[in-house]
C-alpha positions in Angstrom: 2.2 21.5 33.4 1.1 18.3 32.3 1.4 15.8 34.9 1.8 12.0 33.6 0.7 9.2 36.2 2.4 5.8 36.1 2.9 3.1 38.1 5.8 0.8 38.5 8.7 1.2 35.9 9.6 -2.9 35.7 6.3 -3.3 34.8 3.9 -1.1 33.0 4.1 -1.1 29.5 1.2 0.8 29.2 3.1 3.8 31.3 6.4 3.8 29.2 4.5 4.6 26.3 3.6 8.2 26.6 6.5 8.3 29.0 9.3 7.9 26.2 7.1 9.2 23.8 7.0 13.0 26.0 11.2 12.4 26.7 12.4 11.6 23.3 10.5 14.6 22.1 11.4 17.1 24.9 7.8 17.2 26.0 8.0 18.5 29.4 5.6 17.0 32.3 5.9 16.0 35.9 6.3 12.3 36.6 3.5 11.2 39.3 4.4 7.4 40.0 1.6 5.6 41.8 2.9 1.9 43.2 0.6 -0.9 41.7 -1.0 -2.2 44.6 -1.4 -6.2 46.1 -4.6 -7.3 44.9 -6.4 -4.4 42.6 -4.7 -0.8 42.1 -8.6 0.2 40.9 -9.5 2.1 43.6 -6.3 3.9 44.3 -5.7 4.6 40.5 -9.5 5.8 40.5 -8.5 9.0 42.6 -6.9 10.4 39.0 -8.4 8.1 36.6 -11.9 7.8 35.9 -11.0 3.7 34.7 -8.8 3.2 37.3 -5.6 2.4 34.9 -2.4 3.8 34.1 -1.6 6.1 32.1 -2.8 9.1 32.8 -2.2 12.9 31.5 -3.4 15.6 32.9 -3.0 19.0 31.7 -4.5 22.1 33.6 -8.0 20.6 34.4 -8.0 18.0 31.1 -8.1 14.6 31.9 -6.7 12.3 29.4 -6.6 8.1 29.9 -5.3 5.7 27.5 -2.3 5.7 26.3 -3.4 5.9 22.4 -5.9 9.2 23.8 -2.7 10.5 25.5 -0.8 10.2 22.5 -3.8 12.1 20.0 -3.6 15.0 22.6 -0.4 15.7 22.6 -0.5 15.6 19.0 -3.0 18.3 19.2 -0.1 20.4 20.7 3.3 19.2 19.5 4.9 18.9 16.7 6.7 15.6 15.6 4.1 12.8 17.6 3.6 11.2 14.1 5.5 11.6 10.9 5.0 14.8 8.6 4.3 12.7 5.6 1.1 11.6 5.0 1.9 8.0 4.1 3.7 7.5 6.9 1.5 9.4 9.1 -1.3 6.5 7.9 1.1 4.1 8.3 2.5 4.9 11.2 -1.3 5.5 13.1 -2.7 1.8 11.5 0.9 0.2 13.5 0.4 1.7 16.7 -3.3 1.5 16.7 -2.6 -2.8 16.0 -0.2 -2.6 19.0 -2.2 -1.2 21.4 -5.2 -3.6 20.5 -3.3 -6.6 19.5 -0.3 -9.1 20.2 -2.7 -10.7 23.6 -0.4 -13.5 23.4 2.5 -11.5 23.6 1.4 -9.6 26.4 0.0 -12.6 28.7 3.1 -15.2 27.9 5.7 -12.4 28.0 4.9 -9.8 30.6 7.1 -6.7 30.8 9.3 -7.1 33.7 12.6 -4.8 32.7 14.7 -6.0 35.2 14.8 -9.9 35.0 16.0 -12.9 32.0 13.9 -15.6 31.4 13.8 -18.8 29.7 10.5 -19.4 28.8 9.3 -23.1 28.9 7.0 -23.1 25.6 6.9 -21.3 22.3 2.9 -21.8 21.4 1.7 -21.5 17.9 0.4 -18.0 19.0 3.4 -16.5 20.5 4.9 -17.2 17.3 2.8 -15.7 15.1 2.4 -12.5 17.3 6.4 -12.1 17.0 6.3 -13.0 12.8 3.5 -10.2 12.7 6.1 -7.6 14.9 8.9 -8.7 12.4 6.5 -8.1 9.5 5.3 -4.9 10.7 8.9 -4.1 12.1 10.6 -4.9 8.6 7.9 -3.2 6.6 8.5 0.2 8.3 11.9 0.3 8.2 11.6 -0.7 4.5 9.3 1.6 3.6 10.3 4.7 4.9 13.9 4.3 5.2 14.5 3.9 8.9 16.4 4.0 11.4 13.3 4.2 12.9 9.4 2.9 11.8 8.4 5.8 9.9 11.2 7.3 9.3 14.1 9.3 10.3 13.2 10.7 13.5 11.5 8.7 16.6 7.6 9.1 16.6 4.6 8.0 18.2 4.8 4.5 16.2 8.1 3.6 18.0 6.8 4.8 21.7 4.1 2.1 21.1 6.8 -0.6 20.4 9.0 0.4 23.2 7.4 -2.0 25.4 8.5 -4.6 23.0 11.6 -3.9 22.7 12.2 -4.8 26.9 10.0 -8.0 26.5 12.6 -9.0 23.6 15.4 -8.6 25.9 13.9 -9.9 28.9 12.8 -13.6 27.4 15.5 -13.6 24.7 12.8 -13.9 22.2 14.2 -15.0 18.6 13.6 -11.9 15.7 15.5 -11.5 12.6 18.7 -9.3 12.4 16.9 -6.2 11.0 14.4 -6.7 14.0 17.1 -7.2 16.4 18.8 -4.1 15.3 15.7 -2.1 15.6 15.2 -3.4 19.4 18.8 -2.3 19.9 18.0 1.1 18.7 15.4 1.1 20.8 17.0 0.1 24.2 20.1 2.6 23.5 17.3 5.3 23.7 18.7 7.8 26.4 14.9 7.7 27.5 14.7 3.6 27.6 18.3 3.7 29.5 17.1 6.0 31.9 13.5 3.9 32.5 15.1 0.8 32.6 18.0 2.2 35.2 14.5 3.5 37.3 13.3 0.1 37.3 16.6 -1.9 38.3 16.6 0.5 41.3 13.5 0.1 42.3 13.3 -2.8 45.1 9.3 -2.8 44.9 7.9 -5.9 44.5 4.0 -6.5 43.5 3.1 -10.5 43.7 0.4 -10.6 41.2 3.1 -9.1 38.3 5.9 -11.3 39.7 3.4 -14.6 39.7 2.3 -13.5 36.6 6.5 -14.0 34.8 7.2 -16.8 37.2 4.6 -18.4 35.3 6.2 -18.0 31.8 9.8 -19.6 32.6 12.7 -20.1 34.1 14.2 -17.0 35.5 18.1 -16.8 34.8 18.8 -13.5 36.6 17.2 -11.2 38.7 19.5 -7.6 38.0 17.1 -5.7 40.3 17.4 -4.0 43.5 17.0 -5.7 46.7 15.3 -3.7 49.2 
């Protein structure tokens, strides 16, 4: 049985990727939630992850860290992780890798926090560029492979890699074109995404550094999370 180590669902965008992928594909796993600790979680996460980071997957003595590494490991054992069509598969891998290594301004200026709504103080040129590239990617995939998901009819790993962006669009009310907005709504409506969000909203835990990161971006309009 797979064990997937993740952190707080309000904040951990990297954890969401393999979690939502496995949920949507019906791949059984045991969830191991380990909370972020104030200051640094490195030492506590080192108990199960060689990098001291999440997510981390274990499978019968095999440890797989990094969301992209986990995705490829799952693809070796389960159908449907990547599209069957070669062209769609190549596109999906490139788009997922771009998300994995890029969009630094979006990550830093719009940190994931599922339970709040924020009005950004500034839309910088760099953030606008990241959002424009997202729309370009999404429009390309949806048009090229016919939707409703980025690489065709079925949810695959490339959609999982953009799942945290859907929460960011919702949290910060990021303006995207109509096609992109419909795709975001499609992701947010997935059963797995609704399950993740419900758990995030029910969690009263607050990690100070993640809270501070979000407070540095804009005015908080609403906090929908449970109060401990």
